[in-house]
C-alpha positions as CSV (number, residue, x, y, z in Angstrom):
1,X,-26.8,-2.4,-29.7
2,X,-25.5,-4.2,-26.3
3,X,-22.2,-3.4,-25.1
4,X,-19.3,-6.1,-24.4
5,X,-18.7,-5.9,-20.6
6,X,-15.6,-7.6,-19.6
7,X,-16.0,-11.3,-17.9
8,X,-14.9,-11.2,-14.1
9,X,-12.6,-13.8,-13.4
10,X,-13.5,-15.4,-9.9
11,X,-9.9,-16.3,-9.4
12,X,-8.8,-13.2,-10.1
13,X,-11.0,-11.8,-7.5
14,X,-9.7,-14.6,-5.1
15,X,-6.0,-13.4,-5.8
16,X,-6.7,-9.8,-4.9
17,X,-8.6,-10.7,-2.0
18,X,-6.1,-13.0,-0.7
19,X,-3.5,-10.2,-1.4
20,X,-6.0,-7.6,1.3
21,X,-5.9,-10.4,3.7
22,X,-2.1,-11.0,3.5
23,X,-1.3,-7.3,4.1
24,X,-2.2,-4.5,6.0
25,X,-4.4,-2.8,3.3
26,X,-8.3,-2.8,4.1
27,X,-9.2,-1.9,0.1
28,X,-7.7,-2.7,-3.6
29,X,-8.5,-1.9,-6.7
30,X,-7.5,-2.8,-10.2
31,X,-8.2,-1.4,-13.2
32,X,-7.1,-2.8,-16.7
33,X,-8.7,-1.5,-19.5
34,X,-12.4,-1.8,-19.6
35,X,-12.5,-3.9,-16.7
36,X,-12.4,-2.6,-13.0
37,X,-12.4,-4.5,-10.0
38,X,-12.2,-3.1,-6.3
39,X,-12.4,-5.2,-3.2
40,X,-12.7,-3.9,0.3
41,X,-12.7,-5.2,4.0
42,X,-14.2,-4.1,6.9
43,X,-11.4,-3.2,9.6
44,X,-11.7,-5.2,12.5
45,X,-13.9,-4.1,15.6
46,X,-11.2,-4.3,18.0
47,X,-7.8,-3.9,17.6
48,X,-4.7,-5.2,20.1
49,X,-1.7,-3.6,18.1
50,X,-2.2,-0.1,20.1
51,X,-2.3,-1.0,23.2
52,X,-4.6,2.0,25.1
53,X,-7.3,0.2,27.6
54,X,-7.5,3.2,29.6
55,X,-8.1,5.9,27.1
56,X,-10.7,3.5,25.9
57,X,-12.7,2.5,28.8
58,X,-12.5,6.5,29.6
59,X,-14.7,6.6,26.6
60,X,-17.6,4.2,27.5
61,X,-20.4,6.1,25.9
62,X,-18.6,6.3,22.6
63,X,-17.6,3.1,20.5
64,X,-14.3,2.1,21.4
65,X,-11.5,3.3,19.3
66,X,-7.5,3.1,19.5
67,X,-5.8,5.9,20.2
68,X,-3.6,6.4,17.0
69,X,-1.0,9.0,16.2
70,X,-1.3,11.2,12.9
71,X,1.6,10.0,11.2
72,X,-0.5,6.0,11.3
73,X,-3.5,7.6,10.2
74,X,-1.9,10.2,7.4
75,X,1.3,8.1,6.1
76,X,1.9,11.1,4.6
77,X,2.9,13.2,7.5
78,X,5.4,10.2,8.6
79,X,8.6,11.6,8.7
80,X,10.2,8.7,7.1
81,X,7.9,8.4,4.0
82,X,9.0,8.2,0.7
83,X,6.4,9.9,-1.9
84,X,5.9,9.1,-5.4
85,X,8.1,11.4,-7.5
86,X,5.7,10.9,-9.9
87,X,2.4,9.7,-11.5
88,X,2.4,6.3,-13.2
89,X,2.3,2.4,-12.3
90,X,4.5,1.5,-9.1
91,X,6.1,-1.9,-9.7
92,X,8.0,-3.7,-6.5
93,X,10.4,-6.2,-8.6
94,X,12.2,-5.7,-11.6
95,X,10.3,-7.7,-13.5
96,X,7.1,-10.1,-13.6
97,X,7.3,-12.8,-10.9
98,X,11.1,-11.3,-9.9
99,X,11.5,-11.3,-6.4
100,X,10.9,-7.5,-4.9
101,X,13.8,-5.1,-4.6
102,X,12.8,-4.5,-0.6
103,X,10.6,-6.2,1.6
104,X,9.3,-4.9,5.0
105,X,12.1,-5.1,7.8
106,X,14.7,-4.6,4.9
107,X,18.2,-2.6,5.7
108,X,18.8,-0.4,2.9
109,X,21.2,2.1,1.9
110,X,21.3,5.6,0.3
111,X,20.6,5.5,-3.3
112,X,19.3,1.9,-3.0
113,X,16.7,1.0,-5.9
114,X,13.2,0.5,-3.7
115,X,11.0,-0.1,-6.7
116,X,10.1,1.2,-10.2
117,X,7.0,3.2,-11.4
118,X,6.0,3.0,-15.2
119,X,5.4,6.5,-16.4
120,X,4.7,6.7,-20.4
121,X,6.3,3.4,-21.3
122,X,9.6,4.0,-19.1
123,X,10.7,2.5,-16.4
124,X,11.9,4.8,-13.3
125,X,14.0,3.1,-10.5
126,X,13.3,5.1,-7.2
127,X,16.1,5.5,-5.0
128,X,16.2,5.1,-1.2
129,X,16.4,9.0,-0.1
130,X,18.3,8.2,2.9
131,X,19.6,5.0,4.9
132,X,17.3,2.9,7.1
133,X,14.8,0.0,7.7
134,X,11.7,0.0,5.5
135,X,8.6,-0.5,8.3
136,X,6.1,-0.4,5.8
137,X,5.0,-0.8,2.0
138,X,2.4,1.5,1.3
139,X,1.6,0.3,-1.8
140,X,1.2,-3.1,-3.9
141,X,2.8,-4.6,-6.8
142,X,1.7,-2.8,-10.6
143,X,-0.6,-0.2,-8.8
144,X,-1.1,3.3,-10.0
145,X,0.1,5.8,-8.1
146,X,-0.3,9.7,-8.0
147,X,2.4,12.0,-7.5
148,X,3.2,12.5,-3.8
149,X,1.4,9.7,-2.9
150,X,3.4,7.7,-0.2
151,X,4.8,4.5,-1.4
152,X,6.5,3.1,1.8
153,X,8.5,4.3,5.7
154,X,12.1,3.8,6.2
155,X,12.8,4.6,9.8
């Protein structure tokens, strides 16, 4: 017997790829019922975001790699990280098509709603644990999140 495989909409894959190119993400995976789409892009070989010309030149035998802090490699170690308090699906806005609660560069107050995590059909507002400026949003809209997963960084 032949199984029913879900059809993949090329427009959906293009839209996901566009999200990838518009953000700092290198990988996006979307799953809905039996359909799972994973889009990965290779990081650029030359990164200009971290000026470390002498450190790279000293490693002539090894491939050039930027010097990056542990916080940049693992956002969970950043002192301003906001972790997910539960397992669920994170939404950046109050409803589909609505403007997101926050954007990178937004100044937030303690207690201000940052996003929503849906868990067991319940929408849970995630408040800012402190005042500051949103410097990174580490998730995409409607992304599944795990307990403790870094959602964003407030500095």
